[in-house]
Structures are given as structure tokens and as C-alpha cells.
C-alpha positions as CSV (number, residue, x, y, z in Angstrom):
1,M,-12.1,29.1,0.3
2,C,-8.9,27.0,0.6
3,S,-5.9,27.9,-1.4
4,A,-4.5,25.5,-4.0
5,A,-1.4,25.0,-1.8
6,A,-3.5,24.2,1.3
7,A,-5.7,21.8,-0.7
8,E,-2.7,19.9,-2.1
9,S,-2.0,16.5,-0.4
10,F,1.4,16.0,1.0
11,V,2.2,13.1,-1.3
12,E,1.2,15.0,-4.5
13,G,4.2,17.3,-3.9
14,V,6.8,14.5,-3.4
15,R,9.3,13.4,-6.0
16,E,9.5,9.8,-7.3
17,V,12.2,7.4,-6.3
18,E,14.9,7.0,-9.0
19,E,14.6,3.8,-11.0
20,A,17.8,1.8,-11.5
21,G,18.9,1.5,-15.1
22,R,20.9,-1.6,-14.4
23,E,21.0,-4.9,-12.4
24,P,22.1,-4.5,-8.8
25,T,25.5,-5.6,-7.5
26,G,26.7,-5.4,-4.0
27,E,29.4,-2.9,-5.0
28,Y,26.9,-0.7,-6.8
29,V,24.3,-0.8,-4.0
30,A,27.0,0.1,-1.5
31,T,27.5,3.4,-3.2
32,L,23.9,4.4,-3.0
33,N,23.1,7.1,-0.4
34,G,19.3,6.9,-0.8
35,P,16.5,4.7,-2.1
36,M,16.5,3.0,-5.5
37,V,13.9,0.9,-7.2
38,F,14.7,-2.2,-9.3
39,R,11.7,-2.9,-11.5
40,G,10.7,-6.6,-12.0
41,L,13.8,-8.0,-10.2
42,A,11.7,-10.5,-8.2
43,K,9.1,-11.4,-10.9
44,S,10.5,-15.0,-11.1
45,I,9.4,-15.7,-7.5
46,K,6.2,-13.7,-7.1
47,D,3.9,-16.7,-7.9
48,D,5.4,-18.6,-5.0
49,F,3.6,-16.3,-2.7
50,S,0.0,-16.6,-3.9
51,G,-2.7,-17.0,-1.3
52,D,-3.1,-20.7,-2.1
53,K,0.6,-21.3,-1.6
54,L,0.7,-19.4,1.6
55,V,-2.2,-21.5,3.0
56,K,-0.3,-24.6,2.0
57,E,2.9,-23.3,3.8
58,F,1.3,-21.9,7.0
59,G,-2.0,-23.8,7.2
60,D,-3.8,-23.4,10.5
61,E,-0.8,-22.1,12.5
62,K,-1.7,-19.2,14.8
63,I,-0.4,-15.9,13.5
64,A,-0.5,-12.5,15.1
65,L,-2.8,-9.9,13.5
66,S,-2.4,-6.1,13.8
67,L,-5.6,-4.1,14.0
68,S,-4.2,-0.5,14.2
69,I,-1.5,1.8,12.9
70,E,0.7,0.9,15.9
71,E,3.5,3.3,15.2
72,R,1.4,6.3,16.0
73,S,1.3,7.4,19.7
74,D,-2.3,8.5,19.4
75,K,-3.3,5.0,18.2
76,P,-3.7,2.1,20.7
77,T,-1.8,-1.1,19.9
78,S,-4.6,-3.5,19.0
79,K,-3.8,-7.2,18.3
80,S,-5.7,-10.4,17.5
81,W,-4.9,-13.9,16.2
82,T,-5.7,-15.6,12.9
83,S,-4.3,-18.3,10.7
84,M,-3.2,-18.1,7.1
85,R,-6.0,-20.3,6.0
86,E,-8.6,-18.2,7.9
87,Y,-7.1,-14.9,6.6
88,V,-6.9,-16.0,2.9
89,E,-10.1,-18.0,2.7
90,G,-12.2,-15.8,5.0
91,D,-12.9,-12.1,5.4
92,V,-10.6,-11.4,8.3
93,K,-9.7,-7.7,8.7
94,G,-6.2,-6.6,9.8
95,Y,-2.6,-6.8,8.8
96,I,-0.2,-9.8,9.2
97,K,3.0,-7.9,10.0
98,Q,6.6,-9.2,10.3
99,L,5.8,-12.8,9.9
100,P,9.2,-14.7,9.9
101,V,9.8,-16.2,6.5
102,P,10.4,-20.0,6.6
103,Q,13.7,-21.2,5.3
104,N,12.4,-22.9,2.2
105,L,10.8,-19.6,1.1
106,A,13.7,-17.5,2.3
107,D,16.0,-19.5,0.0
108,K,14.1,-18.2,-3.0
109,F,15.5,-14.7,-2.3
110,R,19.1,-15.8,-2.1
111,P,20.0,-14.8,-5.7
112,I,18.4,-11.3,-5.2
113,L,20.2,-10.8,-1.9
114,D,23.6,-12.0,-3.1
115,A,23.2,-9.6,-6.0
116,T,22.1,-6.7,-3.9
117,F,24.3,-6.8,-0.8
118,C,28.0,-7.4,-0.1
119,R,29.2,-10.6,1.6
120,H,29.6,-11.2,5.3
121,R,26.2,-10.0,6.3
122,K,23.2,-11.0,8.4
123,D,19.9,-11.2,6.5
124,T,16.5,-11.3,8.3
125,L,13.4,-11.8,6.3
126,Y,9.8,-10.9,7.3
127,M,6.5,-11.3,5.4
128,W,3.7,-8.8,5.3
129,V,0.2,-9.9,4.2
130,G,-2.7,-7.5,3.9
131,R,-6.1,-7.1,2.3
132,A,-5.6,-5.4,-1.1
133,S,-9.2,-4.1,-1.0
134,T,-8.7,-2.3,2.3
135,V,-6.5,0.7,3.3
136,T,-3.8,-0.9,5.3
137,A,-0.8,1.0,6.6
138,T,2.4,0.8,8.5
139,G,2.9,4.3,9.9
140,V,6.1,6.4,9.4
141,H,9.1,4.8,11.1
142,S,12.8,4.1,10.5
143,D,14.8,0.9,10.9
144,D,18.4,0.6,12.0
145,E,19.3,-1.8,9.2
146,D,19.6,-1.6,5.4
147,N,16.4,-2.7,3.9
148,I,14.9,-4.1,0.7
149,L,11.2,-4.3,0.2
150,V,10.1,-7.0,-2.3
151,Q,6.5,-6.6,-3.6
152,L,5.2,-10.1,-4.6
153,Q,1.4,-9.8,-4.8
154,G,-0.7,-6.7,-5.3
155,V,0.5,-3.1,-5.2
156,K,2.0,-1.0,-2.4
157,R,2.9,2.7,-2.0
158,V,5.9,3.9,-0.1
159,V,6.8,7.4,1.0
160,L,10.4,7.9,2.3
161,F,12.3,10.6,4.3
162,P,16.0,11.0,4.9
163,P,17.5,10.1,8.3
164,D,17.7,13.8,9.4
165,A,13.9,14.3,9.0
166,G,13.0,12.9,12.5
167,E,11.7,16.2,13.9
168,A,9.6,16.9,10.8
169,V,7.9,13.5,10.9
170,Y,7.3,13.8,14.6
171,V,9.3,11.0,16.2
172,N,7.5,9.7,19.3
173,D,8.7,7.6,22.2
174,K,6.8,4.4,21.4
175,Y,9.0,1.3,21.7
176,D,9.7,-0.9,18.8
177,D,12.7,-3.2,18.4
178,G,15.3,-1.4,16.3
179,T,12.8,1.2,15.1
180,R,11.9,4.9,15.7
181,C,8.2,5.4,15.5
182,C,6.5,8.6,14.3
183,D,3.2,10.3,14.5
184,A,2.9,12.1,11.1
185,D,0.3,10.9,8.6
186,V,1.4,11.8,5.1
187,Y,-2.0,10.9,3.7
188,A,-4.0,13.0,6.1
189,E,-6.0,15.9,4.5
190,N,-5.2,18.2,7.4
191,W,-1.5,17.5,7.4
192,R,-0.5,21.2,7.2
193,E,-2.5,22.0,10.4
194,K,-1.7,18.8,12.4
195,W,1.9,18.2,11.4
196,P,3.1,21.6,10.0
197,K,6.8,20.6,10.1
198,L,6.2,18.1,7.3
199,A,6.1,21.0,4.8
200,G,9.8,21.6,5.5
201,V,10.8,18.1,4.3
202,Q,8.3,17.7,1.4
203,K,11.1,18.5,-1.2
204,A,13.4,16.0,0.4
205,A,10.8,13.2,0.6
206,L,10.5,10.5,-2.1
207,K,7.7,8.2,-3.1
208,V,7.3,5.1,-5.2
209,T,4.5,2.7,-6.2
210,L,5.6,-0.9,-6.2
211,G,4.0,-3.5,-8.5
212,E,4.4,-7.3,-8.5
213,G,8.1,-8.2,-8.7
214,D,9.5,-4.8,-7.9
215,V,12.2,-4.4,-5.3
216,L,12.9,-1.2,-3.4
217,Y,16.2,-0.7,-1.7
218,F,16.7,2.0,1.0
219,P,19.5,2.5,3.5
220,R,19.3,2.2,7.3
221,N,17.6,5.0,9.2
222,W,15.5,6.2,6.3
223,Y,11.9,6.9,7.5
224,H,9.2,5.3,5.5
225,D,5.4,5.0,5.4
226,V,4.1,1.9,3.6
227,R,0.5,1.3,2.7
228,I,-2.0,-0.7,0.6
229,L,-4.6,1.4,-1.2
230,P,-7.7,-0.2,-2.7
231,E,-7.6,1.9,-5.8
232,D,-4.2,0.5,-6.7
233,N,-5.5,-3.1,-6.4
234,I,-8.9,-2.8,-8.1
235,D,-7.9,-5.3,-10.9
236,R,-6.6,-7.9,-8.4
237,K,-10.0,-9.0,-7.0
238,S,-10.5,-12.7,-7.7
239,G,-13.1,-14.4,-5.7
240,A,-12.3,-14.5,-2.0
241,I,-8.5,-14.1,-2.5
242,D,-7.6,-10.4,-2.6
243,L,-4.1,-10.0,-1.0
244,S,-1.1,-7.8,-1.0
245,V,2.0,-9.8,-0.1
246,S,5.5,-8.4,0.4
247,V,8.8,-9.5,2.0
248,N,11.2,-7.1,3.6
249,V,14.8,-8.0,4.2
250,F,16.9,-6.4,6.9
251,S,20.6,-6.8,6.0
252,T,23.6,-5.8,8.1
253,W,27.3,-6.4,7.9
254,W,28.0,-9.1,10.5
255,P,30.3,-7.1,12.9
256,R,27.8,-4.2,13.0
257,Y,25.0,-6.7,13.5
258,V,26.6,-8.3,16.5
259,V,27.1,-4.9,18.2
260,E,23.7,-3.5,17.4
261,E,21.9,-6.7,18.2
262,A,23.5,-6.7,21.7
263,R,22.0,-3.3,22.2
264,R,18.6,-4.3,20.9
265,S,18.6,-7.4,23.0
266,F,19.3,-5.4,26.2
267,F,16.4,-3.1,25.7
268,R,14.2,-6.0,24.4
269,S,14.8,-7.9,27.7
270,L,14.0,-4.8,29.8
271,H,10.9,-4.2,27.8
272,N,9.6,-7.8,28.0
273,A,10.2,-7.7,31.8
274,G,8.0,-4.6,32.0
275,W,10.9,-2.3,33.1
276,Y,11.2,-0.2,29.9
277,K,8.3,1.5,28.1
278,A,5.8,-1.0,29.3
279,D,2.4,-0.5,27.7
280,N,3.9,2.0,25.3
281,C,5.0,-0.2,22.4
282,V,3.9,-1.7,19.1
283,C,4.4,-5.3,20.3
284,H,1.9,-5.7,23.1
285,R,-1.8,-4.9,23.1
286,S,-2.6,-1.6,24.9
287,S,-4.3,-2.1,28.3
């Protein structure tokens, strides 16, 4: 018979992210050394990202669709194509990841960004659209820019690890632009056997469940697993539209951005030419 400790899921033993008791300011956020959640900060714009409005915005434009947990080295990178109309109105499976946010929608985030980050920065916004009725995940990874995750439709769960947890979350050598990809699956039942080093960072890890309008801030280089779980979205089913929509914003002080983008651009060019980690990446379909 398994012991209670062995039966415990990894996430059950993780602490919750602290909730801010105040509105964000650039000066306040700059003092934060770890994640912080601002409940309801984006409620005023969440209805601008309904399925109907996304169809109106993107229509039949071809959009890349991810079909696997690409960050894992034991998972092939599987891609396909869809359109927002086909995705929202049909029964397309998969995850629309890192879709650039059009300027007219990006402008809706300006008050939030100006309140959260200091001036003289470069902001880059990406949209994530998934099926709220299907387990959909972005595997554990870190990004080299400060980040806010804005949940707009549906519910998402996030598990985070500090920057020094790389060995414990099993960093791999898969290429992603500005990202360190990892193999650990924090929701796996056999996590103690398959990724035993996770146990050493369980007390340092944090978790949060984001509802519509919630905003999660976390600093650069924090590892994070982000996923949609059907049980969180059971009340969201409404006909054929059953979506989880979020926008993440990478924000970096301009001088740092110029230096780091030069480095990213160098490796990006090598990779796209097939000279660096060809066929070992999240961006191209595995052969």
C-alpha cells in the first residue's frame, strides 16, 4: 500500500501565491522579488476577448496550432493550422499559443501596463486561446523577461518555481526563443519516481488559480507551468463556445531589451538556418 506522502500530488503540497492588498504601481512592483496576484485588475477588458469578438478580429486568418506539450524533450513538437473562426465555432483540438496581439487590442492593456511597470520599457503581448473543456498545458519553462499573465476568459492554474530551481525541474536542451524548457510534469501521479528532484523544491514552489480579470505578475527567469483544467471551467460551457483566453505581456527595460534581443536574434538566425538545435525545438514540427 502506498504511503500518504507517496500518494500526495506535487501541487497539493505547494503554497499559494500571495495576493496583493493594493493596486499596482511601477515602484511597488519593482520591489517584488517573486510572484504576486492582483485579483480583478483586468475585469474591465475581459469581455473584449470573448469568442465572438476574437472571430470578428481574426476571422479566417491562418493561425498556428500546437498539438503537444512542446517544452518536454520526450514529447514531439506537433503543429497544425486553424483559423479563429474554425477554432471558436468548430471542435478543433489544440492550443493557440503566443498569437501576437493586434495593436487595437494591445491598447486596452495600456492602463494596466503603465500601472504595473516602470517607464522606458519594451512591452510584447501574446494571446493564448485554448479549449476550456480539455486539459491544455504549457510545460514548465522560464522566460528571460518580466511577465504578467492576464486571464480574460475561463480559468487557468499556474505553478511557479524560483530561478535557482532549474536542476529540480529538469531543464532540457530544447530550443525556444528566450526560454529554458523543462521535462518535469508537476501534475503527474508518478512525479516522485520520474522526477525525484522535484521534492526538494516543493516548499519553494508557488501556485495560483486565475479567474477572469485576474493578473499574475512574476519576475524574469521564474519557471512556470500553466494549464487549463476542465474541472475549473465546468460552468463556462455555453453552446459551441468554450474557451480559455489569456494574454501574457513580456516587459523589459529598454537598454536591457536591446542587449538581450541582440543575443536572441543571433541564436534565432542560427536556428532558422538549421545550424543550431535543428529539429530540437518548440517552433518547428518534429520530423
